[in-house]
N, C-alpha and C positions, 0 to 999 in steps of 0.2 A: 504494500500500500504506500502511496505517496505520503510525504510528511504531512502531519495535520497542520492546517493553515490557521492564522489568526482569524477571530470572528470579525465579520464585516457587516455591511448593511445592504439594504435593497435598493434597486432602481426605482424610479418614480412612475412606472407604468401602472395600469389598472390593477387593482388588488385581485389576487387569486382567491378562489373559493376555498375556504377552510371551515372548521367548526370550532366552537368555543365550549368550554366546560360549564359556563354559567358565571353569574356574579357580574363583575364590572367589565366595561369595554376597555380595551387597551388604548392608552392615549398615544397621540402622535409622538414619535421620537423627537427629543429636543435637539439632537445634534445630527447633522448630515454626514453620512458615511456611505461607503460603497462595498457591496459584496465582493469577496475574493473567492476565486475558484479553489476548491479543495474539500477535504473531508475534515470536519470540525467536531471537537468534543466539547462538552460543557454546556450545551444548549438543551434546556428542558423541553419535554414534550409540549407543554403549554406554549412556551415561547416560540417553538418551531412552527406551530400551527397558527398562532395569533399575533405575535409581535411583528409589527410592520417592518422592522429591520430585516426580517427574513422572508419578505414577500417575494415569491417566485412561483413559477408554474410547477405544480406537483402532479403526481399520478392521479390523485383524487380529482383535481381540476381537469386533467386530460380526459378522464372518463365522463365527466359531466359535460364537457364541451361537445362530446360526441352525441349527447342527448340534445342539447342546443346551447348556444352561447348565452341565451337569456337565463337558462337554468344555472349556468356557470356563475352568473353575477349575484345569485341569491345565496345569502349566508345560511349554512346548514346548522340547525341545533342538533346536538347529539342525541340519538335514540338510546333507550335503555340497553339495547344490544351492543351499540357502539361503545358505551361507557363500560359495560362488562368486559368487552374485548380489550379495551385499553388497560383496564385494571389487571386482566390476566397477563397481558404483555409485560406490564410493569413488574408484577410480582414474580413472573418466571425469569425475566432477564435481569432485573435489578431488585432482588428481594430486600436489600438493605435500604432502599430508597424510602423517603417519607412522602412519596407522591400520592399514596392512597390514604384516604381518611374514611372512618366509619360513621355512618349516620347515627347521631346520638338519639336517645329516647326523649323526644320533645312532643308535647301535645299541641299539635298545630291547629287545633280547633279553638283554642283560647287565644285572647289577644296577647297575653304574655308569651305563650308558646310561639305565636306567629312572629313576635319580635325576636325571640331567641333563634328561630329558624333563619330569619333574614340575617342576623348577626353571624350565624354559623356559615352561611353561604358567602357573605362578604369576606370573612376571615380565611376562607378556603377556596376562593374562586379559581385558583390555579391548580387545585388538587383534583384527583379523581375520587368522586364521592360514591360509595357503595354501602350496602347493608352488611351487617356482621355475617349473616347467612351466606351472602355472595362471596365474602372473603374466605369462608370455610371451604366452599366449593373450589375456589381458585387454589387454595392450599393443597387440596386433594388432587387437583389436576396436575399441579407442579410435581407433587410427590410421585404420582403415577408415571409421568413422562420421564423423570430422571431415574427412577428405580426399575421400570419395566421395559423401557424402550432404549436399547443400547445405542442405536445410530443417532436418534434424536438427541439423546444426552451427550454423546460424543461431540456432535456439531456445536452444541451450546457451551462447550467447555474449552474450545480452542481459539476463540476470537474475541472480538470487542462488541459490546452491545450499545445500541441506541446512539450511533453517530449520525451526524447530519452532513449531507453532501450538497454542494452548490456548484453549478457550472453554467456557462453561456452556450446557448444552442448554436451548433456549428453553422447552420444555414441562416437562421433568422436573428441570432445575436441577443435574444431576450434571455433573462435569467431563469434557470431551472433548479429544482431541488428534489431530494428524496431523503428518506430517513430509514436506512436499512435496520432491521431488527438486530441483525448480527452479521458481522463480517469475519469470516474464517480466513485470516490472512495467508497462512502457509498453504492452504488448499485452494485459494482463490474462489471461495464460495460465498455468495450472498444468501443469507438465510432469512426467510420471512415466516413468522409464526401466525397461524390463523386459528381462531376458535370457530367451530362449526357444529351443525347438527349431526352430520354423518361424515366420518373421515375415511371411509373406504374409497378405493380408487375410482369406482364408477360415479358415486354420488359427489365426491369432492371434485372430480373432473367436470361434472355438470355445473356445480356451484362456481368453479373457477371461470368457466366460460360466461355464465350469467352475470357474474359480478365484475367481469373484466380483469381478472387477476393476470391474464396473459399480457395485458397492456401494462399493468404495473411491473411485471417481471422484465419486460423489454425496456421500459423506462429506467428502472433501477440499473439494469445491466449496462445499458448504453451510457448512462451518466457516470457510473463508477469506472467503466472502461475508458471513457474520455479523460477522466481525472487522473487515473493511475497509469494509463498506457499499457495495461495488461488485460488479458482475456479472463472473464469470470463466468462461472456457472451460477445458476439460480435454483435454489431448493426451497420448497414449501414444507413446513412442519404443520400439519393439520391435526387439531385435537378436538374431540367431542366435548360438549359442555355438560353432558349428563353421564352418569355411571354406565359403563366402567371407564369413562374418559379415554376412549380409544385414540390412538395416535397413528397417523400415516405420514411417511416421509417421501416426498416426490420431487425428483429433479425435473425441471421444465425442459423438454427437448427443443431442438432447433426449429422444428416445423411450427411449434406453438409460439415460440419467440418471434418467428418470422411473421406469423399472423398478428401478433402484438405490434410489431414494427410497422406493418402496413397501416394499422389504425392510428399509431402515433403520428405517422406522416400526414394523415388526413387532419388530425386534431391540431397539430402544430401549425399547419397551413391556415386553418380556420382562425386560430388564436392570433397569428400574425396579422391576418386581414382585419380582425376586430380591433386590434391595437391601433392599426393605421387609420381605420375609418371611424372608430369609436361607435360602431353600430353592432349591437349584440342581439341578433335576431332570435326569434323563437322558432316554432315549427313552421313548415312551408305555408305561405299565405295563398293557398289555392285549393280547389276541390280535388281531392285525391280518391283513387279507387281503393276501397277497403280490401285488405288482404288478410288471409288466415295463414298461420305458420304451416310449413310443409307437412308436418306430422298429422295435421287435422284431416288430411285427405287420404291417409294410408288405410 
């Protein structure tokens, strides 16, 4: 891996779509600075997603652009599923972190309780807030993965967790970013941990396509390769959120990465056009012929 670069700041183009954990809005940065290309440590998950200094096109933004630029411009509030997944990431990869906080016992039906709840959210707006029961599930998931699945455990013990990467797009020159869950430096493997309902190869394959994970994999690989000048493989570790917390480890093959790269080319072209015209269109403004998916006619 290339040397970790000093933390920089973002260009002044339109904001990328990200999500917040709640609480307060992040204020505009007081000092002007410029992002530097490289892999950086020391940036929290909240800051990466919300601090305007790290504003750049992400894989989440890429996938939303393919829905429509208008959707890209809308800020996403995290769902319960997203918050649980972030907490599982944090506890698996950095269990010593103080990023997770447990929801206290507060009676929010009373005026006093409502005030206590608001104060709690304000004090922890950069944290991942979950219930005590959810944390116990996450602890069991981590124990299962590390003690029962040798290859997953091995991958997560050989590298560095939660680094942030920034680079300029080679064709369009706007800033890009990704946050690999784990970089296994000596094997040149990018590891991404996913929580899911079903981690078997067939169902996780379907989920990967439906959620655009192939686009994410191509984006991460292209960015890390541009920064480091080396070739990298991409591996998903998928884990079920219910007992027995099954785990699947899947290397993304070149044909799937190539599919992701095709869609990246389309999305980055759309993004560049939107930046230049400042027009963020929605769905096509015309009468279209309704279509069913191909499987409906089998």
